[in-house]
C-alpha positions in Angstrom: 0.0 0.0 0.0 1.3 3.5 -0.9 2.6 5.7 1.8 0.5 8.9 2.0 1.3 12.3 3.3 -0.3 13.2 6.7 -2.1 16.3 5.5 -3.8 17.3 2.2 -1.4 18.9 -0.2 -2.0 22.0 -2.4 0.5 22.5 -5.1 0.6 26.1 -6.4 2.3 25.7 -9.8 3.8 28.9 -11.2 4.6 28.7 -14.9 1.9 26.1 -15.2 1.7 26.3 -19.0 5.4 26.1 -19.6 7.4 23.3 -21.2 8.6 21.8 -17.9 5.0 21.7 -16.5 3.7 20.2 -19.7 6.4 17.4 -20.0 7.1 16.6 -16.4 5.2 18.3 -13.7 1.6 17.8 -14.7 2.1 14.1 -15.7 4.1 13.6 -12.6 1.4 15.0 -10.3 -1.2 12.8 -12.0 1.1 9.8 -11.3 1.5 10.7 -7.7 -2.3 11.1 -7.4 -3.1 7.9 -9.2 -0.5 5.9 -7.3 -2.0 7.0 -4.0 1.2 8.8 -2.8 -0.6 12.2 -3.0 -4.2 11.3 -3.0 -5.4 14.3 -1.1 -4.1 16.8 -3.7 -5.2 20.1 -5.2 -3.3 21.8 -8.0 -3.6 25.6 -8.6 -2.0 26.7 -11.8 -1.0 30.2 -12.7 1.1 31.9 -15.4 1.2 35.1 -17.4 -0.8 33.4 -20.2 -4.6 34.0 -20.2 -6.5 30.9 -19.1 -9.5 29.9 -17.3 -9.9 26.7 -15.2 -11.6 25.1 -18.1 -8.8 25.9 -20.6 -6.1 25.0 -18.1 -7.8 21.6 -17.7 -7.7 21.2 -21.5 -4.0 22.1 -21.5 -3.3 19.6 -18.8 -5.3 16.9 -20.6 -3.2 17.3 -23.7 0.0 17.2 -21.6 -0.8 14.0 -19.6 -2.1 12.1 -22.6 1.1 13.0 -24.5 3.7 12.5 -21.7 2.3 10.1 -19.2 3.5 6.5 -19.4 1.4 3.4 -20.1 1.2 2.3 -16.4 -2.5 3.2 -15.9 -2.1 6.9 -14.9 -4.6 8.0 -17.5 -7.3 6.0 -15.7 -7.1 8.5 -12.9 -7.5 11.6 -15.2 -11.2 12.1 -14.8 -10.9 12.4 -11.0 -7.6 14.3 -11.1 -9.0 16.9 -13.5 -11.5 17.9 -10.9 -8.6 18.9 -8.7 -7.1 21.4 -11.1 -7.8 25.1 -10.6 -6.6 28.3 -12.2 -5.4 31.7 -10.8 -5.2 34.4 -13.5 -1.7 36.0 -13.2 -3.3 39.4 -14.1 -5.3 39.3 -10.8 -2.0 39.4 -8.7 -1.7 38.4 -5.1 -5.4 38.7 -4.3 -6.5 36.4 -7.2 -3.9 33.9 -6.2 -5.1 33.9 -2.6 -8.7 33.5 -3.7 -7.9 30.5 -6.0 -5.9 28.7 -3.3 -8.7 29.2 -0.7 -11.3 27.9 -3.2 -9.2 24.9 -3.9 -8.9 24.1 -0.2 -12.6 24.6 0.6 -13.3 20.9 0.8 -10.8 20.2 3.6 -11.5 20.7 7.3 -7.8 20.5 8.2 -5.0 22.8 7.1 -3.2 21.8 3.9 0.5 21.6 3.2 1.1 24.3 0.6 3.9 23.6 -1.9 4.8 26.5 -4.3 6.6 25.2 -7.3 8.4 28.0 -9.3 8.7 26.6 -12.8 9.6 30.1 -14.0 12.7 31.8 -15.5 15.3 32.8 -12.8 14.7 36.5 -13.3 11.0 36.0 -12.4 11.6 34.0 -9.2 11.9 36.9 -6.8 8.7 38.5 -8.2 6.9 35.3 -7.4 8.3 35.3 -3.9 7.0 38.8 -3.4 3.6 37.8 -4.7 3.4 34.9 -2.3 4.3 37.2 0.6 1.7 39.8 -0.5 -0.9 37.0 -0.8 -0.2 35.8 2.7 0.8 32.3 1.4 4.4 32.2 2.5 4.0 31.4 6.2 4.2 27.6 6.9 4.5 26.7 3.2 7.3 25.2 1.2 8.8 26.6 -2.0 10.5 24.6 -4.7 13.1 26.5 -6.7 14.5 25.6 -10.2 18.1 26.2 -11.2 20.2 28.2 -11.7 20.7 29.5 -8.1 22.6 32.6 -9.1 25.3 32.9 -11.7 28.2 33.6 -9.3 28.9 34.0 -5.6 27.5 37.6 -5.5 24.2 36.8 -7.2 23.8 33.6 -5.2 24.2 35.5 -2.0 21.8 38.2 -3.2 19.2 35.6 -4.2 19.5 33.8 -0.9 19.2 37.1 1.1 15.9 38.0 -0.7 14.6 34.4 -0.2 15.4 34.4 3.5 13.6 37.7 3.9 10.4 35.8 3.2 11.1 32.1 3.7 13.2 30.3 6.3 15.9 28.1 4.8 14.0 25.0 6.1 11.1 26.0 3.8 13.2 26.3 0.6 13.7 23.3 -1.7 16.3 23.9 -4.4 15.6 21.1 -6.9 18.2 19.0 -8.7 16.4 16.3 -10.7 19.7 14.3 -11.1 19.5 13.5 -7.4 15.9 12.4 -7.8 16.9 9.5 -9.9 16.9 6.0 -8.2 20.4 5.3 -9.5 21.9 8.4 -7.8 20.3 7.4 -4.5 21.5 3.9 -5.0 25.1 5.2 -4.7 24.4 5.7 -1.0 23.0 2.3 -0.6 25.8 0.6 -2.5 28.5 2.4 -0.6 27.2 2.3 2.9 25.2 -0.9 3.1 27.9 -3.2 1.8 31.0 -4.2 3.8 32.7 -5.2 0.5 32.8 -1.7 -0.9 32.9 0.9 1.9 36.5 -0.1 3.1 37.9 0.4 -0.5 36.2 3.7 -1.2 39.4 5.5 -0.5 42.5 7.1 -2.2 44.5 4.0 -1.3 42.3 1.9 -3.7 40.7 4.4 -6.1 42.8 5.8 -8.9 40.3 8.4 -10.3 36.6 9.1 -10.8 34.7 10.3 -13.8 31.2 11.9 -13.9 30.2 12.1 -17.6 26.9 13.6 -18.8 27.0 14.1 -22.6 23.8 15.3 -24.2 22.6 14.8 -27.8 20.2 17.8 -27.7 21.1 21.2 -29.0 20.0 24.6 -27.9 17.7 25.9 -30.6 14.9 26.4 -28.1 17.0 27.7 -25.2 19.6 29.9 -26.8 18.5 33.2 -25.2 18.8 31.6 -21.7 21.9 29.7 -22.5 23.9 32.7 -23.8 24.0 34.2 -20.3 24.6 30.8 -18.6 26.7 28.3 -20.5 27.4 24.6 -19.7 29.3 25.3 -16.4 26.6 27.3 -14.7 23.7 25.3 -16.3 25.0 21.8 -15.5 28.1 21.6 -13.4 27.3 23.7 -10.4 23.7 22.6 -10.1 24.0 18.9 -11.2 27.5 17.4 -11.6 28.9 18.8 -8.4 25.8 17.4 -6.5 26.4 13.9 -7.9 30.1 14.3 -7.0 29.1 15.0 -3.4 27.0 11.8 -3.2 30.0 9.9 -4.6 32.6 11.4 -2.3 30.8 12.1 1.0 31.7 10.5 4.3 29.1 8.2 6.0 26.4 10.3 7.5 25.4 9.6 11.1 21.9 8.7 9.9 19.8 9.0 6.8 18.1 12.1 8.0 18.2 15.2 5.6 20.3 17.3 8.0 22.9 14.5 8.4 23.2 13.8 4.7 23.3 17.5 3.7 26.0 18.2 6.3 28.2 15.5 4.7 27.6 16.9 1.2 28.5 20.3 2.4 31.7 19.0 3.9 32.7 17.7 0.5 32.0 21.2 -1.0 34.1 22.8 1.8 37.0 20.4 1.0 37.0 21.1 -2.8 39.9 23.1 -4.0 39.2 26.2 -6.2 38.8 25.2 -9.9 42.1 25.9 -11.7 41.4 27.2 -15.2 44.4 25.2 -16.4 42.4 22.1 -15.6 39.4 23.1 -17.7 38.5 22.6 -21.3 35.7 24.8 -22.7 34.1 24.0 -26.1 31.4 25.3 -28.4 29.8 23.1 -31.1 30.0 24.1 -34.7 26.8 25.9 -35.7 25.9 27.2 -32.3 26.6 30.8 -33.4 24.1 30.4 -36.3 21.2 29.9 -33.9 18.8 33.0 -33.7 19.5 34.8 -30.4 23.2 33.8 -30.3 25.8 36.5 -30.8 28.0 36.0 -33.9 31.1 36.2 -31.7 29.6 34.3 -28.7 32.2 32.7 -26.4 29.5 30.9 -24.4 30.6 27.3 -23.8 28.2 24.5 -24.8 30.7 21.9 -23.5 33.0 21.8 -20.5 35.4 19.2 -19.0 37.0 19.7 -15.6 39.6 18.1 -13.5 39.0 18.9 -9.8 40.2 17.7 -6.4 38.7 17.2 -2.9 41.4 18.0 -0.4 40.5 15.8 2.5 41.8 12.6 4.1 39.8 10.2 2.0 40.3 11.8 -1.4 43.6 13.8 -1.3 45.4 13.4 -4.7 42.5 11.6 -6.5 41.4 13.5 -9.6 37.7 13.8 -10.3 36.9 14.4 -14.1 33.6 16.0 -15.0 32.3 16.3 -18.5 29.1 17.6 -20.1 28.1 19.2 -23.4 25.4 19.6 -26.0 25.2 18.1 -29.5 27.5 15.2 -28.5 27.7 11.7 -29.8 25.2 10.2 -27.3 23.2 11.0 -24.3 24.4 9.4 -21.1 24.8 9.9 -17.4 27.5 7.8 -15.9 29.7 7.7 -12.8 32.8 5.6 -13.2 35.1 4.6 -10.4 38.5 3.4 -11.6 40.4 1.3 -9.1 44.2 1.2 -8.8 45.9 -1.6 -10.6 47.9 -4.2 -8.6 51.5 -5.1 -9.4 51.7 -7.3 -12.5 55.1 -8.9 -11.9 53.7 -12.4 -11.3 51.8 -12.6 -14.6 53.7 -13.7 -17.8 54.3 -11.2 -20.6 51.3 -10.9 -23.0 49.0 -12.4 -20.4 46.5 -9.6 -21.1 46.5 -8.2 -17.5 46.0 -4.4 -17.7 45.4 -4.4 -21.5 41.9 -3.0 -21.0 42.7 -0.5 -18.3 41.9 -0.7 -14.6 38.9 -2.3 -12.9 35.9 -0.1 -13.0 32.7 0.3 -11.0 30.2 2.1 -13.2 26.8 3.6 -12.3 24.5 4.4 -15.2 22.1 7.2 -14.0 19.8 6.9 -17.0 16.1 6.2 -16.4 16.7 2.5 -16.7 19.3 2.4 -13.9 22.3 0.0 -14.3 25.5 -0.9 -12.5 28.6 -2.7 -13.7 31.7 -4.0 -12.0 34.5 -5.0 -14.4 37.5 -7.1 -13.5 40.1 -9.4 -15.0 39.5 -13.2 -15.1 41.3 -16.1 -16.6 40.3 -17.2 -20.1 39.6 -21.0 -20.1 42.3 -23.2 -21.6 46.0 -23.7 -21.2 48.3 -21.0 -20.0 47.5 -17.8 -18.1 45.6 -15.6 -20.5 43.3 -12.9 -19.0 40.2 -11.1 -20.3 38.1 -8.2 -19.0 34.9 -9.5 -17.6 31.9 -7.8 -15.8 29.0 -8.3 -13.5 26.0 -6.2 -14.3 22.8 -5.2 -12.6 19.8 -3.5 -14.3 16.8 -2.1 -12.4 14.4 -3.2 -15.1 15.3 -6.8 -14.5 14.0 -6.7 -10.9 10.5 -7.0 -9.5 10.9 -3.4 -8.2 11.0 -1.8 -11.7 7.4 -0.7 -11.5 8.0 1.1 -8.3 10.5 3.6 -9.7 9.4 7.2 -9.5 10.5 9.6 -12.2 13.0 12.1 -10.8 10.6 15.1 -10.6 7.8 12.9 -9.1 10.2 11.7 -6.4 11.3 15.3 -5.6 7.8 16.7 -5.5 6.7 13.9 -3.2 9.7 14.5 -0.9 9.0 18.2 -0.7 5.3 17.5 0.1 6.6 15.3 3.0 9.1 17.8 4.1 12.1 15.6 3.3 15.0 17.9 2.2 17.6 15.0 1.7 17.8 15.4 -2.0 17.7 19.2 -2.2 20.5 21.8 -2.1 21.2 24.2 0.7 22.1 27.8 0.6 25.5 27.1 2.2 26.3 24.4 -0.3 25.4 26.6 -3.3 27.4 29.6 -2.1 30.5 27.4 -1.5 30.3 26.0 -5.0 30.2 29.5 -6.5 33.2 30.3 -4.2 35.3 27.5 -5.6 34.2 28.4 -9.1 35.5 32.0 -8.9 38.9 31.4 -10.5 37.3 29.8 -13.5 34.6 32.4 -13.9 37.1 35.2 -13.6 39.6 33.7 -16.0 37.9 31.2 -18.3 40.0 29.3 -20.9 39.5 30.0 -24.5 36.6 28.3 -26.4 37.6 25.3 -28.4 35.4 24.3 -31.4 34.0 20.7 -31.6 32.1 18.8 -34.2 28.4 18.0 -33.6 28.1 14.3 -32.8 31.6 14.1 -31.2 32.7 13.8 -27.6 34.1 17.3 -27.4 37.3 19.1 -28.4 40.5 17.1 -28.8 42.0 18.9 -25.7 39.9 16.6 -23.5 42.4 13.8 -24.0 45.2 15.9 -22.7 43.1 16.9 -19.7 42.4 13.3 -18.7 45.9 11.8 -19.5 47.4 9.5 -18.5 43.9 8.0 -18.2 41.2 7.7 -20.8 37.6 8.7 -20.9 35.2 5.9 -20.3 32.8 7.1 -22.9 32.4 5.9 -25.5 32.4 2.4 -23.9 34.5 -0.1 -25.7 31.8 -2.7 -25.0 28.0 -2.3 -24.9 26.0 -3.2 -21.9 24.9 -6.8 -22.0 21.3 -7.5 -22.6 19.6 -9.6 -19.9 19.4 -12.7 -22.1 23.0 -12.5 -23.3 25.7 -14.7 -21.9 28.6 -13.1 -23.9 
């Protein structure tokens, strides 16, 4: 039986007719309702577009029919549609207050109010002011979309304004990467298994790669991206958060405060980003997109070598890479273990020919893990081959229980669980270590669409090699090769 929240939940969705709401948030709310996780739910939509409740319901119907899965969510649409309401943006704070009160009329008990700001960053503070003017801030929770500033000064300014209306405990800065089951499985894998926790250490681990190439381009987001770039858009808000899960010390418990404290310790231990350890790139054709300057030096690709200067990780390089219009879309974490001495093995035995042993987490929607190692090839002599053990979430009986990342995070925010959200201190520290790079960025290197980035990435990672592209494909469940 699904675990339900203790109180009814009202989600006030700002930017309710935007692309994120259409593709993820409205279908996700329907799934949470139909699954029973948020059964006592009301949704109040609002945006600058002119709508009525009836036309908003029509918009939502198109969204959920296009983007919901085939797991029975649509069966709940008739009842869910009765829980959708509209607050015209032109009516301001008073109209918003009236719409929320009308939506909550059927409940005798106070509702948990969750304000989801699916709006451009420049509009966020105006929404916060509207919530204060409407008297809807006290006791509520606010979900913020990235970016959380563009440097240390703007992040501090944003947090100062937010804290003038909301306490830090009410603010949920969302990172959908951490909402993925595979990302959370890193914690379970590390801390629940006596086989791996003792070797999660600089004595055993050679280097770590966090690699998030994307096939998509920027035709629809060029105006936003020109003032942001790959580093601000992806590294600070996503890849560094995944790095913290990978590198953190064991928390004292699985409570949000304990986990966030260990994440923030990782950020405090990070050394400032050295521009000499960064490759910035821009895909060919980016400057031809409408809205992009003809001489733009905005990076659509970035690769970084960074370090965590603490007892566990001193000297271990972390390589981060992400970019647009690349050869494939992927989200992997790869842990490379140090190689043992090879003196006992005969020449040409094959040991080490395929690089070090790796533990690989695939953070894609169909989560997978792989542990590669050397084993003896059957037959005479000592000839070794690279082998692997693999696990895929879809092969288990739990596969149907997996929540999409936004669904998981909305549900956690409704329950008041801040484990997978980012704190003000953490964000400000990340902008602090970013300062040398932002003040003195390396030159832009061109790269071909459909590649893995500029050639300079190989110099950055040397003497190692990038794990992507994989030499071997993931095995299919029915394959024994």
